[in-house]
C-alpha positions as CSV (number, residue, x, y, z in Angstrom):
1,X,43.5,-20.4,10.7
2,X,43.7,-17.0,9.6
3,X,40.2,-14.6,10.0
4,X,39.7,-10.9,8.4
5,X,36.6,-9.1,8.7
6,X,35.5,-7.5,5.6
7,X,32.2,-5.7,6.4
8,X,28.7,-7.0,7.3
9,X,28.2,-10.3,7.0
10,X,31.3,-11.2,5.1
11,X,34.3,-12.6,6.5
12,X,37.5,-14.3,5.0
13,X,39.1,-17.2,6.3
14,X,42.4,-19.0,5.1
15,X,43.3,-22.2,6.2
16,X,45.1,-25.5,5.0
17,X,46.0,-23.5,1.8
18,X,42.2,-22.7,1.1
19,X,40.4,-19.5,1.2
20,X,36.6,-19.0,2.1
21,X,34.5,-16.0,1.7
22,X,31.3,-15.7,3.6
23,X,27.9,-13.7,2.1
24,X,29.9,-10.8,-0.2
25,X,28.3,-7.5,0.0
26,X,29.9,-4.5,-0.7
27,X,29.5,-3.1,-4.5
28,X,26.4,-1.0,-4.1
29,X,23.2,-1.1,-2.2
30,X,20.5,-3.7,-1.5
31,X,16.9,-3.7,-1.0
32,X,16.5,-1.1,-4.0
33,X,18.7,1.9,-3.1
34,X,17.7,1.3,0.7
35,X,20.7,-0.7,2.5
36,X,24.1,0.6,2.3
37,X,27.2,-1.0,4.2
38,X,28.8,1.2,7.1
39,X,31.6,1.5,8.2
40,X,33.1,1.3,4.9
41,X,34.5,-2.1,3.9
42,X,37.9,-3.4,3.8
43,X,38.3,-4.7,0.8
44,X,42.0,-4.5,0.7
45,X,42.0,-8.2,1.9
46,X,40.5,-9.6,-1.5
47,X,42.8,-7.5,-3.3
48,X,44.9,-10.1,-5.4
49,X,43.5,-13.1,-3.3
50,X,42.1,-16.3,-4.7
51,X,39.2,-17.0,-3.4
52,X,38.5,-21.0,-3.5
53,X,34.9,-20.9,-2.0
54,X,32.0,-18.7,-1.4
55,X,29.7,-19.8,1.6
56,X,25.9,-18.1,1.3
57,X,23.9,-18.4,4.0
58,X,20.7,-17.5,2.7
59,X,18.5,-15.5,-0.1
60,X,18.5,-12.3,1.6
61,X,20.2,-9.7,-0.7
62,X,22.4,-8.5,2.1
63,X,23.8,-11.9,2.0
64,X,23.4,-13.0,-1.6
65,X,23.8,-9.9,-3.5
66,X,24.4,-10.5,-7.4
67,X,26.3,-7.1,-7.9
68,X,29.2,-7.9,-5.4
69,X,29.3,-11.7,-6.8
70,X,29.6,-10.5,-10.6
71,X,32.9,-8.6,-9.3
72,X,34.3,-12.0,-7.9
73,X,36.0,-14.4,-10.1
74,X,34.1,-17.2,-11.1
75,X,36.9,-20.1,-10.4
76,X,35.6,-19.6,-6.7
77,X,32.9,-22.5,-5.9
78,X,29.9,-21.5,-4.0
79,X,29.0,-23.7,-0.9
80,X,25.4,-23.2,0.2
81,X,22.8,-25.7,1.6
82,X,20.8,-28.1,-0.7
83,X,17.5,-26.9,1.6
84,X,17.4,-23.0,0.6
85,X,17.0,-23.9,-3.6
86,X,19.4,-21.0,-4.3
87,X,21.6,-23.3,-6.5
88,X,19.5,-22.5,-10.0
89,X,20.0,-18.6,-9.4
90,X,23.6,-18.9,-8.1
91,X,24.6,-20.8,-11.4
92,X,23.1,-17.7,-13.6
93,X,25.8,-15.9,-12.3
94,X,28.5,-18.0,-13.7
95,X,29.6,-19.9,-10.7
96,X,29.9,-23.6,-9.8
97,X,28.0,-24.4,-6.9
98,X,28.4,-27.1,-4.5
99,X,24.8,-27.7,-2.8
100,X,25.7,-29.2,0.6
101,X,23.0,-31.7,2.3
102,X,21.9,-30.6,5.7
103,X,24.0,-31.1,8.2
104,X,26.7,-33.0,6.1
105,X,30.2,-32.6,6.8
106,X,32.4,-32.0,3.7
107,X,36.2,-31.8,3.2
108,X,37.0,-28.9,1.2
109,X,39.9,-29.6,-1.5
110,X,42.6,-26.7,-2.6
111,X,42.6,-25.3,-6.2
112,X,46.1,-25.3,-6.2
113,X,48.7,-28.1,-6.8
114,X,49.8,-27.2,-2.6
115,X,48.0,-30.0,-0.7
116,X,47.8,-29.8,3.3
117,X,48.6,-32.6,5.4
118,X,45.5,-31.6,7.4
119,X,41.7,-31.1,6.0
120,X,39.6,-28.3,6.0
121,X,36.2,-29.3,7.0
122,X,32.8,-27.4,6.4
123,X,29.3,-28.1,7.9
124,X,26.0,-26.2,6.9
125,X,23.2,-26.3,9.0
126,X,19.5,-25.0,7.9
127,X,18.5,-23.1,10.8
128,X,14.8,-21.2,11.0
129,X,13.1,-19.1,8.3
130,X,15.2,-20.6,5.2
131,X,18.7,-19.6,6.6
132,X,21.8,-21.4,7.3
133,X,24.9,-21.4,9.8
134,X,28.2,-22.5,9.1
135,X,31.1,-24.2,10.8
136,X,34.3,-24.5,9.4
137,X,37.4,-26.4,11.3
138,X,41.0,-27.0,10.7
139,X,43.7,-28.2,12.7
140,X,41.9,-28.2,15.7
141,X,40.4,-24.6,15.5
142,X,36.4,-24.1,14.8
143,X,35.0,-21.3,13.6
144,X,31.1,-20.8,13.7
145,X,29.7,-18.5,11.7
146,X,26.0,-17.8,12.6
147,X,25.0,-14.7,10.6
148,X,21.2,-14.1,11.2
149,X,20.6,-17.8,11.8
150,X,19.7,-17.6,15.4
151,X,19.2,-14.4,16.8
152,X,15.7,-13.7,15.6
153,X,14.7,-17.0,16.1
154,X,12.5,-18.5,18.6
155,X,14.1,-19.7,21.8
156,X,13.6,-23.6,21.3
157,X,15.3,-23.4,18.2
158,X,18.6,-21.6,19.6
159,X,18.8,-23.6,22.6
160,X,18.3,-26.7,20.4
161,X,21.1,-25.6,18.2
162,X,23.5,-24.4,21.1
163,X,23.1,-28.0,22.2
164,X,23.9,-29.6,18.9
165,X,27.1,-27.1,18.1
166,X,28.3,-28.1,21.6
167,X,27.7,-32.2,21.0
168,X,29.5,-31.7,17.7
169,X,32.4,-29.4,18.4
170,X,34.3,-30.0,22.0
171,X,35.5,-26.3,22.0
172,X,34.6,-23.2,19.8
173,X,37.2,-20.8,18.9
174,X,35.4,-18.2,17.3
175,X,31.7,-17.4,17.0
176,X,30.6,-14.7,14.5
177,X,26.9,-13.6,15.2
178,X,24.2,-11.1,13.9
179,X,22.5,-8.8,16.2
180,X,20.6,-6.7,13.6
181,X,16.8,-6.0,13.9
182,X,17.3,-6.7,9.7
183,X,13.6,-5.3,9.0
184,X,11.5,-2.7,8.5
185,X,9.9,-3.3,11.9
186,X,9.2,-0.7,14.0
187,X,10.8,1.9,12.5
188,X,8.8,2.3,9.7
189,X,5.9,2.7,11.6
190,X,4.7,6.0,12.4
191,X,2.1,6.8,15.5
192,X,1.0,9.8,17.6
193,X,2.6,10.0,20.7
194,X,5.2,7.3,19.8
195,X,9.0,7.8,20.7
196,X,10.7,6.6,17.6
197,X,14.5,6.7,18.7
198,X,13.5,5.2,22.0
199,X,11.0,2.3,20.1
200,X,14.1,1.9,17.6
201,X,16.4,1.4,21.2
202,X,13.8,-1.2,22.6
203,X,14.0,-3.2,19.4
204,X,17.7,-3.4,19.0
205,X,18.4,-4.1,22.6
206,X,16.1,-6.9,22.6
207,X,18.7,-8.4,20.1
208,X,21.5,-7.4,21.5
209,X,20.2,-9.7,24.3
210,X,19.6,-12.4,22.1
211,X,23.2,-12.0,21.1
212,X,24.5,-12.5,24.6
213,X,22.1,-15.5,25.4
214,X,23.8,-17.2,22.3
215,X,26.9,-16.3,23.4
216,X,26.6,-17.4,26.9
217,X,25.3,-21.0,25.7
218,X,28.3,-21.6,23.3
219,X,30.9,-20.0,25.2
220,X,33.6,-20.0,22.7
221,X,36.8,-18.5,23.1
222,X,36.2,-15.7,21.2
223,X,32.6,-14.0,20.3
224,X,32.0,-11.4,17.5
225,X,29.3,-9.3,16.8
226,X,28.6,-8.6,13.1
227,X,25.7,-8.9,10.1
228,X,24.6,-5.4,11.1
229,X,26.9,-2.9,9.3
230,X,23.8,-1.2,7.7
231,X,22.8,2.3,7.5
232,X,19.5,3.6,5.6
233,X,20.3,6.7,3.5
234,X,16.6,7.8,2.6
235,X,15.7,11.0,4.5
236,X,12.5,9.9,6.1
237,X,14.9,7.2,7.7
238,X,18.1,8.8,8.6
239,X,17.4,9.3,11.8
240,X,17.3,5.3,12.6
241,X,20.8,5.0,12.5
242,X,22.5,6.6,15.4
243,X,19.2,5.5,17.2
244,X,20.3,1.6,16.7
245,X,23.7,1.9,16.8
246,X,24.6,3.8,19.6
247,X,22.6,3.5,22.3
248,X,23.6,0.2,23.5
249,X,26.4,-2.5,22.0
250,X,26.1,-6.0,22.4
251,X,29.6,-6.6,23.6
252,X,29.2,-3.9,26.4
253,X,26.0,-6.1,27.6
254,X,27.7,-9.0,27.4
255,X,30.6,-7.7,29.9
256,X,27.7,-6.4,32.3
257,X,25.9,-9.5,32.4
258,X,28.8,-12.6,31.9
259,X,31.6,-10.7,33.7
260,X,32.7,-14.2,35.2
261,X,32.7,-16.1,31.9
262,X,36.2,-16.5,29.8
263,X,35.0,-15.7,26.5
264,X,36.5,-12.7,24.9
265,X,34.1,-10.4,23.1
266,X,35.3,-7.7,20.4
267,X,33.3,-5.2,18.8
268,X,34.8,-5.3,15.4
269,X,34.9,-2.9,12.3
270,X,36.1,-3.9,8.8
271,X,39.8,-4.7,9.0
272,X,40.0,-6.6,12.1
273,X,42.1,-9.6,11.6
274,X,42.8,-12.8,13.9
275,X,45.3,-15.4,13.1
276,X,45.6,-18.8,15.3
277,X,43.8,-17.7,18.3
278,X,45.6,-14.2,18.5
279,X,44.4,-10.9,17.5
280,X,46.8,-9.6,14.8
281,X,45.1,-6.3,13.5
282,X,42.9,-4.9,16.5
283,X,40.1,-2.9,14.4
284,X,36.8,-2.1,16.6
285,X,33.5,-0.2,16.3
286,X,33.5,3.6,16.9
287,X,29.9,5.3,17.6
288,X,28.3,6.2,14.7
289,X,28.3,10.2,13.6
290,X,25.6,11.3,11.7
291,X,27.9,14.2,10.0
292,X,30.9,11.6,9.3
293,X,28.0,9.8,7.2
294,X,27.1,12.6,5.1
295,X,30.8,13.4,4.5
296,X,31.6,10.2,3.5
297,X,28.7,9.1,1.8
298,X,27.6,12.3,0.1
299,X,26.9,10.4,-3.2
300,X,24.9,7.2,-1.7
301,X,22.9,9.6,0.2
302,X,21.8,11.4,-3.3
303,X,21.3,8.2,-5.0
304,X,19.3,6.8,-2.2
305,X,16.5,9.8,-2.2
306,X,16.2,9.8,-5.9
307,X,12.8,8.9,-7.0
308,X,11.8,8.7,-10.7
309,X,8.6,10.4,-12.1
310,X,5.3,8.1,-12.1
311,X,4.8,6.3,-15.2
312,X,1.0,5.1,-16.7
313,X,2.4,1.9,-17.7
314,X,3.8,1.2,-14.3
315,X,0.9,2.3,-12.3
316,X,-1.5,0.1,-15.0
317,X,0.7,-3.0,-14.0
318,X,0.6,-2.4,-10.4
319,X,-3.2,-1.9,-10.2
320,X,-3.7,-4.7,-12.2
321,X,-1.7,-6.9,-10.0
322,X,-3.1,-5.6,-6.7
323,X,-6.7,-6.1,-8.3
324,X,-5.7,-9.8,-8.5
325,X,-4.3,-10.2,-4.9
326,X,-7.6,-8.6,-3.7
327,X,-9.5,-11.0,-5.3
328,X,-7.2,-14.1,-4.3
329,X,-7.0,-12.7,-0.3
330,X,-10.8,-11.0,-0.1
331,X,-12.3,-13.7,2.1
332,X,-9.6,-13.0,4.5
333,X,-9.8,-9.2,4.5
334,X,-13.3,-9.6,5.1
335,X,-12.9,-11.4,8.5
336,X,-11.8,-8.3,10.1
337,X,-14.9,-6.7,11.7
338,X,-14.0,-3.2,11.4
339,X,-14.4,-1.1,8.6
340,X,-11.3,0.9,7.3
341,X,-10.0,3.2,4.8
342,X,-6.2,3.0,4.1
343,X,-4.5,5.2,1.5
344,X,-1.3,3.8,-0.5
345,X,0.5,7.0,-1.4
346,X,3.5,7.0,-3.6
347,X,6.5,9.4,-3.6
348,X,6.8,11.7,-6.3
349,X,3.3,11.0,-7.7
350,X,-0.2,12.6,-7.6
351,X,-1.7,9.0,-7.9
352,X,-3.3,7.5,-4.2
353,X,-4.7,4.4,-3.5
354,X,-7.5,4.1,-1.5
355,X,-8.0,0.5,0.3
356,X,-11.9,0.5,1.5
357,X,-13.6,-1.7,4.0
358,X,-17.2,-1.3,4.4
359,X,-19.3,-4.1,5.8
360,X,-19.2,-6.9,3.7
361,X,-17.4,-5.1,0.5
362,X,-13.6,-4.5,0.1
363,X,-12.5,-2.2,-2.8
364,X,-9.4,-0.6,-4.1
365,X,-9.9,3.1,-5.6
366,X,-7.5,4.6,-8.0
367,X,-8.0,8.4,-7.1
368,X,-5.4,11.7,-6.5
369,X,-4.3,12.3,-3.5
370,X,-5.4,15.7,-2.3
371,X,-8.8,14.2,-2.9
372,X,-8.2,11.6,0.0
373,X,-9.6,12.5,3.3
374,X,-10.5,10.3,6.7
375,X,-8.1,7.4,6.5
376,X,-7.1,5.6,9.5
377,X,-3.4,5.1,7.8
378,X,-1.2,5.6,4.9
379,X,1.4,3.7,3.4
380,X,4.2,5.8,1.3
381,X,6.4,3.6,-1.0
382,X,8.0,3.9,-4.6
383,X,6.2,2.7,-7.5
384,X,9.3,0.6,-8.7
385,X,9.2,-0.7,-5.3
386,X,5.9,-1.9,-5.3
387,X,6.2,-3.1,-8.7
388,X,8.9,-4.9,-7.6
389,X,7.4,-6.6,-4.5
390,X,4.3,-7.9,-6.8
391,X,6.1,-9.3,-9.6
392,X,8.6,-11.5,-8.1
393,X,8.7,-14.7,-5.8
394,X,9.6,-13.2,-2.5
395,X,9.8,-9.5,-4.2
396,X,7.8,-8.1,-1.0
397,X,11.3,-8.6,0.7
398,X,12.1,-5.2,-0.8
399,X,9.5,-3.6,1.6
400,X,9.5,-5.5,4.8
401,X,13.0,-6.8,4.9
402,X,14.3,-3.9,3.6
403,X,12.6,-0.6,4.4
404,X,10.6,0.3,1.5
405,X,8.0,2.2,2.8
406,X,5.9,4.2,5.7
407,X,3.2,3.2,7.6
408,X,1.5,6.1,9.2
409,X,-1.4,6.2,11.6
410,X,-3.6,8.9,12.2
411,X,-4.5,7.2,15.9
412,X,-3.2,4.8,18.6
413,X,-6.3,2.8,18.5
414,X,-5.7,2.1,14.7
415,X,-2.3,1.2,15.4
416,X,-3.5,-1.1,18.0
417,X,-5.6,-2.8,15.5
418,X,-2.7,-3.6,13.3
419,X,-4.5,-2.4,10.5
420,X,-1.1,-2.1,8.6
421,X,-1.3,-6.1,8.4
422,X,-4.3,-5.6,5.8
423,X,-1.9,-4.1,3.7
424,X,0.8,-6.6,3.9
425,X,-1.6,-9.2,3.1
426,X,-2.5,-7.5,0.1
427,X,0.6,-6.7,-1.4
428,X,2.7,-9.8,-1.1
429,X,3.3,-11.6,-4.0
430,X,1.4,-14.6,-3.3
431,X,-0.9,-13.7,-0.6
432,X,-1.8,-15.8,2.3
433,X,-5.4,-16.3,2.5
434,X,-5.8,-19.3,5.0
435,X,-3.9,-17.4,7.9
436,X,-6.2,-17.3,11.6
437,X,-7.1,-13.9,11.9
438,X,-5.2,-11.5,14.8
439,X,-6.2,-11.7,18.4
440,X,-8.2,-8.5,17.9
441,X,-10.9,-10.6,16.0
442,X,-11.1,-13.5,18.8
443,X,-13.7,-13.8,21.1
444,X,-13.9,-12.0,24.6
445,X,-13.1,-15.6,26.3
446,X,-10.2,-16.0,23.7
447,X,-8.6,-12.7,24.7
448,X,-8.6,-13.6,28.1
449,X,-6.7,-16.9,27.7
450,X,-4.3,-15.2,25.5
451,X,-3.7,-12.5,28.1
452,X,-3.4,-15.3,31.1
453,X,-0.9,-17.2,28.8
454,X,1.1,-14.1,28.2
455,X,1.4,-13.2,31.9
456,X,2.4,-16.9,32.8
457,X,5.4,-16.4,30.6
458,X,3.7,-19.4,28.2
459,X,3.9,-17.3,25.1
460,X,6.3,-16.6,22.8
461,X,7.3,-12.6,21.8
462,X,5.7,-11.5,18.9
463,X,8.4,-10.2,17.1
464,X,6.1,-7.9,15.2
465,X,3.1,-7.0,17.8
466,X,3.6,-3.0,16.8
467,X,1.7,-1.8,20.4
468,X,4.1,-4.2,22.0
469,X,7.3,-2.3,20.8
470,X,6.4,1.3,20.6
471,X,7.5,3.4,23.5
472,X,4.5,5.5,23.6
473,X,4.5,9.5,25.2
474,X,0.7,9.5,26.2
475,X,-0.4,9.9,29.6
476,X,-2.2,6.5,29.9
477,X,0.7,4.6,28.5
478,X,3.4,6.1,30.3
479,X,4.9,3.7,32.2
480,X,6.5,1.5,29.7
481,X,7.0,-1.8,32.2
482,X,5.8,-3.2,35.1
483,X,6.7,-6.5,37.1
484,X,3.8,-8.9,37.9
485,X,4.5,-12.0,39.5
486,X,3.7,-15.4,37.8
487,X,1.0,-17.1,38.9
488,X,2.5,-20.3,39.1
489,X,6.1,-20.9,39.9
490,X,8.7,-18.1,40.9
491,X,10.3,-15.4,38.7
492,X,9.0,-12.1,37.0
493,X,8.1,-11.5,33.4
494,X,8.4,-8.0,31.7
495,X,4.8,-6.8,30.8
496,X,4.0,-4.1,28.8
497,X,0.8,-1.9,29.5
498,X,0.4,-1.3,25.8
499,X,0.1,-4.6,25.5
500,X,-2.9,-4.6,27.7
501,X,-4.3,-2.0,25.8
502,X,-3.9,-3.8,22.8
503,X,-5.6,-6.8,24.3
504,X,-8.8,-5.3,25.6
505,X,-10.0,-3.2,22.5
């Protein structure tokens, strides 16, 4: 088996006369002009190479990228789980598509006359959040491609899949596992007193630990962190690149926490290659340097920061769609006890929208940015991104998987109230009107029960609790964590004072 790392979540596997390419993305950005691949992809590996199969793990555009797929020969067959319902969109691109039933092991056939005495077997397993993983087996070698499937999944799902994979495969040779934050959160949130770099590093550290946990559970021969070769080139988010990529690497963390395990971890970069369990081309990641990105990607930076002028037609379409959404989720929004004024701003436009809740009334008003005052939060995006989010199924991924807008709070108390969730409910393509209201709207007794569960370690981490993930420099929240003995059983848990501050509001 020969495996070459192309970039991000894309690897090329050659086995038994068959080539399998995963999640190709290297031609242009994704999520509008937000995400770009860096380090630069190693596309030399596929030049002149016949691609027999392409595995698409899930529907996010950094894995299912139509622009890159359009550059590949339509002789390749697409492998995708039938659970994802992606096949119709893939077929529109001109590819023959094989929908693989969940957990079914299928044998891949070579598209040339050369036949192999040993079969290439593939299993695609649906995991969590409309994602899948793929395991390819050939001549006793096993490669598990986990992409984004498990590192952000709840602990019980991670444990379940570790058990299942170890029961299906006696020994796994190669594990490619994601570790990226893969979300607008928490870097797109501005709070007074927030240390943005430390908050970004805290978030990344959590997923680095999840990577270590998965590799420790599977104990393969080799383990490679991947699916995080992403840089953000917009001026307002350029700072995130060093903050997420440089402070801590998952491979270093593994070596620190698991010194006695035999798994060899390598922090691979595009061009890395391994053949029959032996590294043939060693290419490893280097610290990300901002000056190098500016030099190598100057054209991409210019493109990422281009913003079109507002257009009366687009503005009218967006406002009409938002008014329809407001009608659909009005009852949900009115269950928030507090009043608020939230401004929606748009780059390169003087037009603003104000979402105003006062008692049992809620409205959306078009106005001029200079006339807006006394708002608890602003959300700044592009008309084009918001239009995309409102018009397409799962269109809001451009905002909330990508980083299509910035939430800015005027006070820490507003951030603790999670007012951004009101905006998210409004601008989703299909507003979810029946979700339970968040904790700060429950009774004092409910808050107390929630706090006790949190302290006892009986509640799963909320990956989108803004105050818990934000490192604040203010005096009353300066201590970022303290350890509290569990009331029942031994051990300690990490507890954030910011979480207590949020719970007691």
